[in-house]
C-alpha positions as CSV (number, residue, x, y, z in Angstrom):
1,X,-0.3,0.2,0.3
2,X,1.4,3.5,-0.8
3,X,1.8,5.7,1.8
4,X,-1.2,7.8,0.3
5,X,-3.7,5.0,-0.2
6,X,-2.5,4.4,3.4
7,X,-3.7,8.4,4.2
8,X,-7.1,8.0,2.2
9,X,-7.8,5.0,3.8
10,X,-7.3,6.5,7.2
11,X,-9.1,9.5,6.4
12,X,-12.0,7.4,5.1
13,X,-11.7,5.3,8.2
14,X,-12.2,8.2,11.1
15,X,-14.6,10.3,9.1
16,X,-16.7,7.1,9.1
17,X,-16.5,7.2,12.6
18,X,-17.4,10.5,13.5
19,X,-20.4,10.1,10.9
20,X,-21.5,6.8,12.3
21,X,-21.3,8.7,16.0
22,X,-23.0,11.3,14.7
23,X,-26.2,9.1,13.7
24,X,-26.1,7.2,16.6
25,X,-26.3,9.8,18.8
26,X,-29.2,11.4,16.0
27,X,-31.1,7.7,16.8
28,X,-31.2,8.3,20.7
29,X,-32.1,11.7,20.4
30,X,-35.6,10.9,18.6
31,X,-36.1,8.5,21.1
32,X,-36.2,11.6,23.5
33,X,-36.3,14.4,21.0
34,X,-36.6,16.4,24.1
35,X,-33.1,15.6,25.4
36,X,-31.6,18.3,23.4
37,X,-30.5,21.5,24.6
38,X,-33.7,24.2,23.2
39,X,-31.7,26.7,21.0
40,X,-35.1,29.5,20.8
41,X,-31.7,31.9,19.1
42,X,-31.8,30.0,16.1
43,X,-36.0,29.6,15.4
44,X,-38.7,28.3,17.7
45,X,-39.0,24.5,18.6
46,X,-35.1,24.5,17.6
47,X,-33.5,22.0,20.3
48,X,-29.3,21.1,19.7
49,X,-26.8,18.2,20.9
50,X,-22.9,17.8,20.5
51,X,-21.3,14.2,18.4
52,X,-18.0,14.3,17.8
53,X,-17.0,17.8,17.3
54,X,-20.2,19.1,15.7
55,X,-22.8,20.5,17.1
56,X,-26.5,19.1,15.7
57,X,-29.3,21.1,15.7
58,X,-32.7,19.2,15.3
59,X,-36.7,20.6,15.5
60,X,-38.7,16.9,16.9
61,X,-41.2,16.1,14.8
62,X,-44.0,12.8,15.3
63,X,-42.0,9.7,15.9
64,X,-38.6,11.6,15.4
65,X,-36.2,14.3,15.1
66,X,-35.4,17.0,12.4
67,X,-32.0,17.7,11.4
68,X,-31.8,21.0,10.4
69,X,-27.7,21.6,10.5
70,X,-24.8,19.9,11.5
71,X,-21.9,22.4,12.2
72,X,-18.3,22.2,13.2
73,X,-18.2,23.3,16.5
74,X,-15.2,25.7,15.6
75,X,-17.1,27.4,13.1
76,X,-19.3,30.3,13.6
77,X,-22.9,28.6,14.3
78,X,-24.6,31.8,14.4
79,X,-23.0,33.3,11.0
80,X,-23.4,29.2,9.5
81,X,-27.0,28.9,10.8
82,X,-28.6,32.1,8.8
83,X,-26.6,30.8,5.5
84,X,-28.8,29.2,2.9
85,X,-29.4,25.2,3.4
86,X,-28.1,24.3,-0.4
87,X,-30.3,22.0,-2.0
88,X,-29.7,18.8,-4.4
């Protein structure tokens, strides 16, 4: 395995672990959607929790949660949250 391949593989594994942690926590909050910290400064009924180095913003919904944003904790969450969400 080349050095470049090794680092690429390690980066993909690390990213997969972070995504899995975020998904696992989101699943737990979906089971108890009112556990997250209420964040009214971002909008009505918006809550948040931390996973790894990310802040996950969500809204409780019937039967679970709606994830609104996942923002790295080092970013200015107020600035990022106000930006429109790109749609594909």
